[in-house]
LUMNUKOL-822262 format. One record per atom (N, C-alpha, C): residue in one letter; z, y, x. Coordinates in steps of 0.1 Angstrom, whole numbers, plus 5000, padded with zeros to 4 digits. Layout:
<atoms>
AZYX
...
</atoms>
This chain:
<atoms>
M328553965814
M329554045798
M330254135811
S330154255803
S330754325805
S332254345801
V333154425811
V334554455808
V334654585800
E335054555792
E335854705780
E336654775791
K336154905791
K336655025801
K338055075794
T339055125802
T340355165791
T339855355792
N339755335784
N339655505779
N341155625782
L341055685793
L341955765800
L342655845792
M341655925785
M341656065777
M343156035765
G343655965757
G344455935750
G345955925757
L345855855773
L347155815778
L348355915781
T349655885779
T350755985780
T350555945796
F351756045800
F352055995813
F352755895820
E353555785812
E354255705813
E352855595810
Q352055605803
Q351155525801
Q349955535813
M349755665818
M348955675829
M349555595842
E350755615841
E351655555855
E351155405853
A351655345845
A351755165840
A349955175849
F348855235838
F347555175842
F347555195856
C347855355861
C347455345881
C348555155888
L349655165882
L350455025890
L349254915888
S348854875870
S348054765872
S346554755872
I346054835885
I344954815892
I345454845907
G346754865910
G347154825923
G346954975928
E347755095924
E347755185930
E348955245932
K349055415938
K350655395936
K351055505921
K352055505916
K352255605903
K351755725901
F352155775918
F351755935918
F350255975916
R349455885916
R347955885912
R347755915895
A348655905886
A348955925869
A348856125871
Q349656145882
Q349456305883
Q348356335886
Q347856285895
Q346456375898
Q345356305886
L345656205881
L344456185871
L344556305859
M346156275854
M345956385842
M346256535844
K346456555854
K345956695860
K344156725858
W343256645864
W341756655863
W341556615849
I341756545844
I340856565830
I341656615819
H343256665821
H343856795809
H343556915816
H343856945827
H344157075835
H342657115835
Q341957025849
Q340357055851
Q339357055841
Q339956945834
Q339056925822
Q338056865825
E337756795833
E337056685845
E336856515838
D335556505831
D335356365825
D334856295836
D334656345846
D333356265855
D334256205869
F334356065870
F335656065884
F334856075895
S333956065899
S332856135910
S333256265913
Q333556365907
Q333956495908
Q335556515911
M336156425907
M337856405911
M338256375927
T337656515931
T337356515949
T339156495957
D339956485951
D341556435958
D341456335956
L340956235948
L341056085951
L339956005963
S340455945967
S339655835978
S338055815970
K337355795979
K335855745972
K336055605968
S336855485974
S337255365969
S337455385952
L338555475952
L339255495941
L338455505928
R337455635933
R336755665924
R335755565916
E335055525930
E334255385927
E334755295917
K336055265918
K336955155913
K337055235896
L337455325895
L337655365884
L336255395873
A335255415880
A334055395872
A333955265867
E334355165875
E333955025866
E334755005858
I336155085856
I337154975850
I337555095838
A337155205840
A337755285830
A336455415826
E337555515817
E336155645810
E337455695807
V336655845805
V337055985796
V336256015786
R336655915772
R335555935765
R336356005750
L335356105746
L335456205737
L334856185723
P335056215715
P334156275699
P333156305710
R331956295696
R330956355701
R330856495691
V330356585695
V330056715690
V329156705679
I328756715672
I327756725663
I326756855662
T328356945653
T327457065648
T328557165656
E328857275658
E330057415663
E329257525651
N330157555645
N329957715637
N330857845636
I330257915642
I331458035640
I331858125629
S332658155625
S332858255613
S332658425617
R332458465606
R332258565604
R333958625611
D335158585613
D336358625618
D336458595629
G335358525636
G336058455647
G336458305651
T336858275636
T336958105635
T336158045639
R336257925648
R335457835650
R335457675645
K334757615637
K334657505632
K333557405639
W334357285641
W333557145646
W333257065641
A332456985634
A332156895632
A332056745644
L333056665644
L332856575653
L332356415650
E331656355655
E331556205653
E332556125659
V333256015655
V334155905661
V333555805659
E334055715668
E333255545666
E333255495657
G332555435651
G332355375639
G331555475629
G331055545633
G329755675629
G330355755618
G332355785618
G333055835610
G332955985616
A332856055607
A333156265610
A334156295607
V334956375615
V336256465614
V335956625616
E336656705615
E336556835616
E337456875621
M337556975628
M338657065635
M338157225637
V339057285635
V339057415637
V340457505646
F339257585650
F340157675658
F340257845652
I341157875653
I341758035646
I341858115658
P341258235663
P341758285675
P342458415665
D343858465674
D344458565671
D345258655686
G343858715688
G344758765702
G344958715715
R345758675720
R346458645726
R346658455728
R346758425709
R347358315705
R346058275699
G345958135705
G344858055697
G345157865693
T345157915679
T345557775671
T344457705668
L344557575669
L343757435669
L344357385659
C343057325644
C344157265633
C343157125642
V343957045638
V344256915645
V343756765633
S342256705632
S342656585625
S343556485630
S343656375620
S344656235627
S343756165621
Q343156125609
Q342456035602
Q340956085599
V340356025594
V339256005587
V339255995576
G339256105565
G339456105552
G340756105552
C341456085541
C343156085537
C343156005525
A344155915526
A344455815515
A345655915507
V346356005508
V347256085500
V346156155491
D345056205488
D344656265479
D345556385471
C345756495477
C346056575469
C344956635464
S345156665450
S343956705442
S343356825443
F343856915453
F343357105449
F342857045469
C342756915476
C342256925485
C340956835490
S339956965494
S338356825497
S338356665508
T339356695514
T339556575525
T339456465518
G340756495507
G340956345495
G340156255491
K339056355487
K338356315478
K337156225489
Q336956215496
Q335956165506
Q336156025507
G337955975506
G338655835509
G339155855526
F339455745523
F339955715537
F339355605545
Q339255645557
Q338155555565
Q339255495574
R339655555582
R340755485596
R340755625602
D342055545609
D343055625618
D342355685627
L342455805637
L341955855646
L342955765657
T342555765669
T342955715681
T343555805693
S344955785695
S345455905705
S344255985711
A343455875718
A341955945725
A341356055716
E341056025706
E340456115695
E341156255692
I342356195692
I342956345687
I343256475697
V344056355712
V343556475723
V342256535723
G341256445724
G339956485726
G339556565723
Q340356625706
Q340056745705
Q340556895706
I341856865715
I341856975725
I341157005737
W340756855740
W340056895756
W338756955748
L337856925741
L336556975734
L336957155731
A338157165725
A338257295720
A337957405736
G338957335739
G338957455757
G337657465766
K336957305766
K336157295773
K334657415767
S334557435754
S333757505746
S333757615752
F334957685762
F334857835761
F334357815777
G333957715786
G333157735798
G334857735806
P334257745821
P335357765830
P336257845830
R337457855830
R338857895835
R339257955849
K338958095848
K339858145862
K340858085862
N342058105853
N343558055856
N343157905846
L343757835855
L344157675843
L345157695837
G346357775839
G347357775835
G347357835820
Q346157875820
Q345957975808
Q344857915800
H345257815791
H344357715781
H344257805770
P342957815764
P342457895751
P343257835738
V343757725741
V344657625726
V346157645730
T346257765725
T348157755729
T348857685717
N348257725708
N349357625698
N348257495692
V348957405683
V348857265677
V349457265665
V347957285652
V348557245642
V348257105635
M349057015636
M348656895627
M348456915612
M347356985614
M346657055597
M345257025591
G345156925597
G342956905600
G343156755589
M342156675588
M341856605579
M342856475584
G343856435574
G344656295573
G346256385569
E346756245567
E348456275569
E348656195579
P348756315591
P349856265604
P350156135607
L351956145597
L352956075598
L352255915591
L351055945582
L350555795584
L349855725593
N349455805604
N348855695617
N349855755626
Y351255715626
Y352555745633
Y352355775652
D352155635652
D351955585669
D351055675674
N349755695670
N348655755679
N349255925676
V349555955667
V349656075663
V350856145673
V352156035679
V353056115683
V352656065702
N352155975700
N351455995714
N350556135717
A349556135714
A348856265711
A349756375718
M350556355709
M351656505709
M352756515720
R352556415728
R353456355742
R352356455754
V351256395750
V350356445756
V350356585758
M350256675746
M350156765746
M351456875748
L352556845750
L353756855754
L353856855770
D353256725771
D353756695791
D353056775798
N354056825806
N353556965818
N352256885824
Y352056785825
Y350556705835
Y349956725821
G350456715810
G348656765797
G348256875795
Y348956945783
Y348557065780
Y349757165784
G351057095782
G352257205786
G352057305776
I351957235762
I352157325749
I354057305744
S354457455746
S356057425738
S355457375724
K356857295722
K357457215709
K357657325699
R357757455706
R357857525688
R356857575689
R355357565692
R354057545692
R353657455685
I353757335686
I353257205682
I353657205665
T353157205657
T353357205639
T353057045635
L353756955629
L353056855621
L353256885607
S352256885599
S352356905588
S352156755578
T353456755570
T352856605562
T353356655549
S352756545539
S352856555524
S354156505521
G355056475529
G356056375528
G356556235529
V356356175540
V356156035536
V357556055543
V358756025536
V359856045538
V360655925553
P360155815552
P360755725563
P360455755580
M359255815575
M358155875589
M358856015594
M359456065583
M359456195591
M361456165600
D361856075590
D362956035599
D363155975611
K361955905609
K361055825622
K361155965634
L360356045629
L359756145639
L360956235647
H361856235638
H363056335647
H363656275652
E363956135653
E364056055664
E363356035678
D362356065677
D361156025687
D360656125698
I360256235687
I359956385696
I360156475688
D360556625696
D360956765689
D359756825685
V359456835674
V358156945671
V358457015663
S357457125660
S358157175645
S357557115630
L358157095622
L357957075610
L357357145596
A355857165590
A355557175581
A355357095570
V356157105555
V355857045545
V354857075533
S354157035531
S353157035516
S354057045503
L354457135507
L355457165490
L354457135477
H354157305474
H352957335466
H353657295450
A354857265446
A355357245431
A356857265434
P357257365428
P358457355425
P359357235419
N359057155406
N359757015400
N358956925404
D359556775403
D358656665404
D357656655395
A357556665382
A356356685374
A355256715376
L355156835382
L354156895385
L353856845403
R354356815410
R354356805421
R353756625422
N354756575409
N353756475410
N352156455407
E351156615401
E350156615396
E349456595410
L349756715416
L349156765427
L349556705441
V350156645442
V350556575455
V351556425449
P350356325453
P350456165442
P351556095450
L352056145463
L352856065471
L354356115466
N354256235459
N355556255451
N356356135441
R355456075439
R356255985428
R356655825432
K356855865452
K357055755454
K358155835464
Y358255945467
Y359655985476
Y359356135470
P360056125460
P360256305447
P361156385457
L361356485451
L361556615457
L362756565467
A364056535459
A365256505464
A365256435475
E364656345476
E364456245489
E363856325499
L362356395493
L361956475502
L362656595511
L363556685501
L364256825510
L365856685514
A365956625516
A367156545519
A366556535536
A365256455533
A364556415554
A364856575556
C364156645551
C364156785557
C365256835564
D366456845553
D367556885559
D368056775571
R367656665574
R367756575581
R367256645597
Y366056655592
Y365156685606
Y365856835613
S365856935598
S366757075608
S367357025615
E368456975610
E370256925618
E369756845631
S368156755633
S368356705646
S367456775653
R367056925651
R366457025659
R367256995675
T366757025685
T367657055698
T367957195699
H367357275693
H367457435699
H367757505681
K367957645682
K368357705668
K367157745660
H365857715665
H364557745658
H364157595650
N365057575638
N365257475630
N364757485616
T363757595613
T362857605606
T362157545600
I361757505587
I360457435585
I360157495578
T358657475579
T357457605569
T357357505557
M357257565544
M357157465532
M355557575528
E354857465527
E352957475524
E353057505510
Y352757625504
Y352257605490
Y351257695485
V349957605484
V348957655476
V348757755466
M348457815461
M348857935453
M347457855441
L347757795430
L346557745417
L346857825407
R345757905408
R345957995394
R346357915373
D347457995375
D347557945366
D348757795362
V348857725374
V348857625377
V350557605380
N351057695394
N352057665402
N352457835407
D351657935400
D351958045409
D352558155397
Q352958105385
Q353958205378
Q355358225380
L356058295376
L357658355379
L357958255375
E357858185366
E358958055363
E358857995376
H357857935377
H357557835392
H358357905404
A358058065407
A359258075419
A360458105415
K361058095400
K362358105400
K362757965404
Q362157845399
Q362657705406
Q362457695415
L361357745426
L361457695438
L362557785447
E362957945441
E364257965447
E365157885445
K365557825437
K366357815433
K366457645441
L365157575441
L365257465446
L365857465462
L365057565474
L365257635488
L366457685488
R367457735481
R368557815484
R369357755497
G369557805503
G370357845518
G370157695523
R368657655527
R368457515533
R367257645544
P367457605556
P366357685567
P365157655569
V364357755555
V363257685558
V362457865555
K361457835555
K360057985551
K359457935545
V358558025535
V357757915523
V356058015530
N355357945531
N353658025534
N352957985519
L353158095515
L351958085504
L350158125507
I349557995500
I348157995506
I347057985495
P346758085497
P345358135487
P344757995482
F344457955472
F343057805474
F341757855478
N341457775487
N339957815492
N339257675480
P338457755470
P337457665463
P336857535469
F336557445466
F335257335468
F335057315452
P333557235456
P332757235445
P333657125439
H333357135425
H334356995413
H335757025412
S336157105422
S338057055424
S338857105409
G338257175400
G339157215389
G339657365388
Y340157385403
Y341257475404
Y340757595405
E341357705401
E340857885404
E341957925417
T341258025423
T342058115435
T343358165425
S344558175426
S345358275424
S345358415419
L345558515409
L345158635408
L346458645420
R345458795425
R346458885436
R347958925433
K347858965427
K348859055413
K349858885413
D349558765411
D350058685406
D350958615419
V350158685434
V350258595444
V351758685451
L351358825447
L352058975454
L353558945447
A353358905433
A354658915426
A355758785430
F355158675431
F355558545437
F356358565451
H355258645456
H355758645469
H357558765471
Q356858835467
Q358058965465
Q359558895457
Y359158795448
Y360458755441
Y361358635452
L360758585461
L361258485469
L361858555480
N361458665486
N361658755496
N362858825488
D362858885477
D363658975475
D365258875475
R364958755471
R366058645465
R366358595482
G366358625494
G366158585509
G365758445513
V364758415506
V364058315513
V362458355520
I362558345537
I361458425537
I360058355536
T359258435533
T357858435527
T356558515530
T355758425535
T354458495541
T353558475531
V352258535532
V350658485522
V349858445538
R349558385540
R348558295546
R347358405546
T347058425557
T345258495557
T344458395557
T343458385549
T342158305547
T341458325560
R340858205565
R339958205581
R339258145579
G337958165581
G336958075583
G336558035569
D336358045555
D336458035544
D334258015543
D333958135552
D332558145550
D331758005556
I332457945565
I332357795573
I332657665563
D333257735554
D334357565548
D335357525557
A336157635566
A336857605577
A338357615572
A338157705558
A339557705554
A340357625549
C341757645548
C342957555545
C342557465531
G342257325532
G341957215519
G340657175522
Q339257265527
Q338157285529
Q337257175538
L338357095547
L337457005559
L337356875555
V336056855554
V335756715545
V334756655557
G335056655567
G334156585579
G332656615578
T331756635567
T330956655566
T329756705570
V328456705577
V328156845583
V326256905575
K326657025578
K325957145568
K325157245578
D323957275575
D323357345585
D323557485581
R324157505589
R324157675588
R323757755602
T322657685609
T322257745626
T321857875622
R320957915613
R320858095615
R321558155612
R322658115601
R323658255596
R324558235610
N324958085615
N325658105629
N324958225640
E323958205643
E322958275651
E323358445650
R323158455636
R323358605632
R324658675636
W325658615631
W327358615633
W327258615648
Q327058525656
Q327358505671
Q327458615680
K326358715679
K326258825690
K327258935684
S327858925674
S328859055669
S330159015666
I330458855671
I331758805667
I332958865674
F332758835688
F333758815699
F334158985701
L333459055697
L333959185692
L334859255677
R335059155674
R335459145659
R337159045666
T337159025670
T338058885670
T339058955674
E339659055684
E340659085687
E341159175677
Q340559235664
Q341259305653
Q341959205642
Q341159075644
Q341758995633
Q343058965634
G343858945623
G345358805619
G345458725614
V346258615614
V346458495610
V347858485604
A348458435592
A349858435596
A349658225592
L350458175601
L350158045601
L351957985600
</atoms>
């Protein structure tokens, strides 16, 4: 009878220490294992050369470094990369890497599908299948880094920023997401600054309050509407946690931050003639007035049978100017990777054959990468 092996990929430093003690090893082995897995990106115990041969053999019997399986990797004309990953149980998720000069932002998924079912997001249309484990979340960073090949400087990981904005609602997979972010923050993990890890939520108010008690990361809120009636249509979760409750939770989160950078990003997908008119901008300015927030206007990225259209450029610019003129810091997100369905709202965990198109772009893509910009 085979013994189920412990997957070390998603363990926090404290959990790794406990694992080492449980197998009769000293706590300092946790540092070595974390560095091998996350710094050296090694998944083969036999190659962990500063561990004794007997320990390497023991680990091979009782533990593993198990990762999602890469199904496809596609590269956009603008340098954006998207992977489809198979996870246990046969489900699939997608992750996206967005290069921007020296910054590399990885958009990470937290669930297979999504139960929130925002009306403008293709992920919700496939329904909810299951939560990802911590190992499957952290494994996305591992796989993205590994895809770039060996690093000359182990202190310079290609993933400098992580946004929990992929498939799923992170706060509905709370424990696994928080543990994964702890690995991202830990210097024995990926050592990413708390300002460079952003969790995006559609507004699960009780878990927002719990989040600021447990971990300090940046927060983004999928707002998308300036009033409850419209938000009820676009974001069904609003019926349970309406705007007044959501914004009160945002205020509490801002007040809890341990440094002066306490701004919350309000994400606002621009839908033609739905939420992009001047009257909506006026309502939004009134709603956010005096709060430490910034607004990120996101052009809608079409997908089949959505029923929505992308806002006219003139309406986006007028909306942007109205808010900025009244002191609400507002940016317009640059659409990246829409040619490979890697843009905001397009992740569905399906595999599409773009092999020939990918090969054509791959030859020239790295020449263009440094010239691209993105507002996240």
